[in-house]
N, C-alpha and C positions, 0 to 999 in steps of 0.2 A: 369784137362785134360778131354777131352771127345772124345771117338772114334765114328766115323760115318760110319759104314759099308754100302756099296752100293750093292743093288741087281739089276743088270741093265737090267733084262728081263721083258717083258710085253707080254700079250696075243695078244694085237693088238695096233696099234699106234693111239692115239687120234688125231683129226683133227688140234688141236692147238699146239701140243707138238713138240719141237725140242731138248729134253733132250737126253743124251747119253743112248740109250736104244736099245734092240735087240729083235725082234719078231722071235723066233726060234721054230721049231717043238719040239725039245727035248733038255733039258739041262742036261749035266752030273753033276747032283747035288753033288754027292760025291766029284768029283774033284774040283768043285767051292768051296764047303765047306772047303776042305783041304787047299785050297789056301787062303781063307778069314781068316781062323784060323792062318795059318803061317804068313800072312802079318801083322795081328793084333799083334801077339807076337813080330815080328821083329821090327815094328815101335814103339811099346810101349817101347821095350828095348832101341832102338836108342834114344828116346826122354827122357828116364828116368823119365817119368811122374810117380809120386809116387801113387797118388790116383785119381780114376776116379769118376767124379761127375755125368756124364750122358752118356748114349749110345743111338744113334739114328740110326735106320735101315731105310735108304732112298732108292730111286729107280730111274727109273724102278718101279716095283711093288713088294716090298719085301714080301708082303702077299702071293705071289706065291711060296716063298721058304718054306721049311718045318720047322715046329717047331724044328725038330732035328738040322737043320743048325743054327737057332737062338741060341739054347742052346749051341751048340758047340762053337760059336763065343764068347758068354758071358763067358763060361768056360775059353777060351783062355785069355780073358781080365782079368778075376779074377786071373788067374795063373801068369800073367806078371805084374799086378799092384794091388793095393788095390781097391776092388769094394765094397763099403759099402752096407749094407743091404738096406738102403733107397735110393740108387742111382736111378735116373729116367731112365727107359729103354723104349724108344718109338719105335713103329713100324708104318710105313705108310701103310695103307690098302686101297684097292679099294673095294667098296660095292660088286662087283661081286666075290671077293675072300675072303669074310668075313663072312662065315657061323658060327653059334654058336659054333659047335664042333671044327672048325679050330681055332677060336679065343681062345677057352678054352685051346687048345694045345699050342698057343703062350703064354698064361698066365702061364701055367705050366712050359714053357721053361724059364720064367723069365721076360717076357714083363709086364710092369705095367702101360703103357700109350699108347693110340692109337690115331692116327691121320687119319681120314677117308676122302678120296677124294670124297666128295658128289658132289661138283661143282654146282649143280642146283637141284631143286626139281620139275622141269617142264620137261615132257617127250620130248616135241618138242625141248627145249634147249639142252637136253642131246643128242638127235639125231644129232643136229647141231654140237655139240662138238665131236661127234664120240665116245661117252662113251659107254661101254659095258652094263651099268646097267640102270634100269628104276628108276623113282622116288620112286616107291613102294619098290623096292629092296634097295634103299638108306635108306629109313625109317627103314626097317627091320634090316639092318646092324647096323644102329646107335642105335636102341633099343637093339639089342643083345650086342653090345659093352658096352653100359651103364649099362647093367646087370652085365657084367663081370668086367668092369673098371669104377665103379661109381665115378663121379667127375674127371675122368682122360681120358675122351674121347673128342677129338677135332674134329671139322669138318672144311673142306675147302670149300669156296664158291667163285665163279667167277662172276664178274659183267663187264658190258661194252661189252656184246655180240653183234655182228652185228644184228641190228634190234630190240634190246631189249629196251623196253620203260621204262620210269621212274616208271610208275604204276606197270609194270610186276616185276621190281626189288623190289619195295616196298612190293608187295604180296609175292614174294620169300623169302624176309627177314622175314616177319611175319611167314611163314611156317617153316622156319629154326629155329626161336626162339621157336616155339612150340615143336621142335624136339631135339634141341641141348642140350649139357651138359654145362660145365662151361668154355669152351674155343672155340673161333671161329677165323679162319684166313680168311681174305678177300683179294682176289687178282683181280686186274684189268686184264682182258684178254689182252695179248699183241700179236699182229699179227706178228709172227716170220717168217722171210724169209724161203722159202722152205717147209712151212706147207700147208696142203690142204685148211685150212680156209683163210690164207693170199691170196692164189691164187684166191679164190672166191671173196674176197673183192677187190683185185686189178683188177680183171676181170670185176667188176661191177655187178656181180650177187647178191652180198650181200652189204648192206650199212655199211660204217664205222661209228661208233658212234661219234658224235661231242664232242670236248674237254669240252665245258661247261656242257654238259650232264653227262660226266664222273665225273667231279668235283662235280656235284650235287648228283650223285649216292653215291659217297664216303661220302659226308656230311650227306646224308639221313641215310646211314648205321651207321655212327658214332652216330648220334643222337638217333637212334632206339636202338642200343645196349647199349649205356650209360644209356638211360632211363630204360633198362631192368636190370640194375645193373652191367654191365660190365665195367671194367677199360680198357681204350684204352692205353695199356702200350707200344705199338710199332706200327709204321706206319700201318702195315697190321694185327695186332694181338690184340685180346680182351679177357680178362679173368675176371671171377668173383670168389668170395670166395677164392681168392689167388691162383687160378689154373694156374699160369703163366707157360710157358714152360721153365724149367731151362736150357735145352739144348740150345735153341735159345738165351736165355739171355747170355749164356757164349760166343756165337759168338759176339753179340753186345757189350759185355764188353771187347772184344779183349783178351779173355783168350786163352790158348793153346788148339788146338784140332787136332786129327789125322784122316785122311781120309783113309779108307780101301776099296779096291775094285776098279773095272774099272772106271776111270775118276774121282775118289774121290779127293777132295781138303783138304789140312791140313795146319795148321799154328803152328809150334812148334820150340822149341830150341833143336837141335839134339845133345845132349851132348855125345851120344855114338860114333859119328864120329868125335869127337874133335871140333865140332861146338860150338859157344857160343852165336850166334845171332839167333834171330827169323827168320825162313825161311818160304816161301810160297812153298808148294809142291803140285804137281799134279801127280796122278797115270795114267799109260797107259790107253787109252781110250777103245780100243777093247778088249773084254773078252779073245780071244784066245791068242794074244801076251802077255797080262797081266798075264795070267796063266803061260805061259812059263817063263816069267821073275820071277815070284814068286817061281816057282819050281827050277829055277837055282840059284837065289841069295836071296831068302827070302822075297823080296818085289818088287813091280812093279813101283817104283817111276820113272816117265818119266822126270820131270822137278823140279829142286830145285833152288830157287832164294833167296839169302840172302837179307832180307829187311833192308834198311838203316834206321837210326833213324828217318829221315824225313818221309819215307814211312810208318813206323810204326805209327807215329802220324797222317798221312793222313788217314790211315785205322781206327784208333781210333775215329777220328773226324766223318768220313763218316758213321761208324756203330753206334757209341754212340748216335749221334743226332737223330737216328731213334726211340729211346726209350723215354718214358716220364720222366725217371730219368736223361737222358742226360749223360754227361761226368762228373763224380765227380772229385772234386779237388784231391782226393787220387789216383784215377786211372790215371789221367793225370800226376800226380807227379811220378807214377811208370815208365811211359814211357819217361817223360821229367823232370828229377830231377833239371835241371839248369834253365829252363825257365817256369815260371808259366803261368797258363791260362790268368791271368790279363795282364802279360807282352806281350802276344801274341794278345789277343782279347780285352783287356780293353783300348787300345790306339785308337786314331782316325783312322777310316778306315771302311771296310765293316761291321764288327761285331757291331760296335757302331751304324751305320746307321740302321741295322736290329733290334737292341734293341729299337731304337727310333721309328721304325715303328710298334713295338709291336709283332715282330716275333721271337725274341730271348731273352733269359735271361742269364745274367752272374752275379752270386753272390757268397757268401761264400760256397754255396752248389755245385757250378760248372757251366757248360755251358749247356743249354738245349733250345729246341724250345718251344714256347707257343703252345697252341692247334691250333691256326691259322697257325703258322709257320710249324707245322708238315705236314700239307696238301701241303705245298709249298717247302718241303725240297729239292727236286731235283733242283729247281731254286735258292735256297739259298747257296747250297754247293760250287759251283765253286768259288764264291767270297770269302768264308771263307778259301778254300784251297789256293787261291792266297795269302791271308793275312798271312797264316801260312808259305807259301813258302818264303815270303819276310823277315821273321825273321831269 
């Protein structure tokens, strides 16, 4: 099991972001902390998760929370379940709130892995993205982080920015390679409705990047990182020297996780409420109402949906195929004891066609995409989901 506490506050809204976040002048941190602690305890007890493999502080900008808050949540987790000494504890940080003394405070609080939202190492691109930091600040933050969390500092990069050229992206990648540690996450910029950037593109003041250029940027990045010794272990994620994100692997392997905080998502079997099936849970989105609910009943779960056996297999398929290990026979058997991978995907149909085209592999190890298939996953999935539904 893995708790994922959310800190929904930011200092400003980036031009491309539509996450659940709040830019407020002053947060009553003691009150938020008390609610995060209480909700973590309640949900861990409801789930009866015995041992916690990883904790991930996401956001918003969790590096704006104080180390005291991080420590309090980790203490609550350790009090309600077994938190082994080696468990991975990741904090997402923005370069603008990642000074050395602050990061040292997080390390003392129990954080042992950092994920830094660098996004770009070009000042013009950072301005376009509405980021608070400069390229120089990003470099400083990553260097400070690597000093405190050697081998356990990850950086995020965005590609496909309006007007970004192939050459600019290749140069940005080279710069990132000179700076990064052993884990890199690459995300294609999505133009979300209601964001400043989307409005500029739809209004014609900024050009939208063409689809073939985006595919080319992704392949360039993949080739560059693999040549630098990185394993492309998930659609958007690259690691070398075994520095994979355990926390994210647990999502992609469809293990249980608990979402704590406003708008957090969870997937677990709630044995404490008499449930015996895996549920999808979402916590109340707005911080104020969320806090009131936690104060009155111990948690702010807004929505609980029991996942049918088919829905659980659909999630397993959609998530598992994102990784280079794919869906192992053993993991499939855990969710589908009566129907093997071969029985569903080894028969004539979409999966067979995709295997013949060299995009999918099915063997004794399980079901997984080839390197070429991984880049096309979004277009392969609908057919595979249909084949699964027909069984």
